[in-house]
N, C-alpha and C positions, 0 to 999 in steps of 0.2 A: 604222278600218282602219289597219294598220301598213305602213310602207314597208319592204319586205324586199329592196330592190335593194342590191347591193353593187358596189364597184369594186375591181378588182385592178390593182395597179401593179407592173411589173417594173423594178427598179432596175438600170441598166447596170453591168456589171462591167468593161467595156473602153470606152475613149474614143479617138476618132480626130480628128486635125486634118486637115481636108479642104480642099484647094486650091479656088479658084474654078472650075476645070475639072472638079471632081468626083473627082479622084484623091487618094488618101490620102498625106499627107506625114509623119505621125507618129502614134504611139499610146501610150497609157498604160494600165497595168493596176495597180490598187491605188495606194496613196499619196494617195488623195483622201479627205479627212475628210467633206466634204459632196458627195454624188453629184449634182453639177450640172455643166452644160456650162461655166459660168464658172469653177468650181473646177478642172475638167480643163484648161481653156485656160491657167490660171495655172501648172499643172504642166508643160504641154507648151511654153509660151512664157513663161518667167519675167519678162521685162521688159515693163512696162506699155506702153511706147511701141511695142514690137513687136506686142503684142496689139492695140493700137488700130489700127496700120497694117494688120494682117491682117484685122480686122473691116471696115475701110474698103474694102479690096480685094475683099471677098467671101468670105473664108475662113470656115469654120464648124467647130464641134466637135460631133460626134455620138456618142451612146452606143450600145452594143450589148451584148446578153446573150451568154453562151457559145454558145448555139445559133445566134444570128445570126453570131457570129464564125466558126463552122465553115463557114457558107455563103459568107462573103466573104473567106475566108483567102487565096484566090489573088490578091486585090488587093494584098497585101503583097509578093508576089514578082514582080509585073508592073511594069516600069518605066513611069513616066508617059509616054504617047505624046505629050503636049503640051509636054514639056520643050524640044524642039527649036524649037517655035513661040514659046516664051517668050524664048528667047535672042536 
């Protein structure tokens, strides 16, 4: 008997730098040779010490496809409501 199961992976075309509160702080489209969160984080935050600080504070990098981007587009035009709390 042969295993006919297959897996399909969708590679993100857009990457987002997400604050610990869940709001988007930055994004990148293209310019990433390896489509990984680590590579996107290097593009979004060039200095290693800043990337290390962001990770320690709970920032994340998430990928999205074009379809997902259409659904969350409003997050880019909405100011972070938590900014006042952080100041």
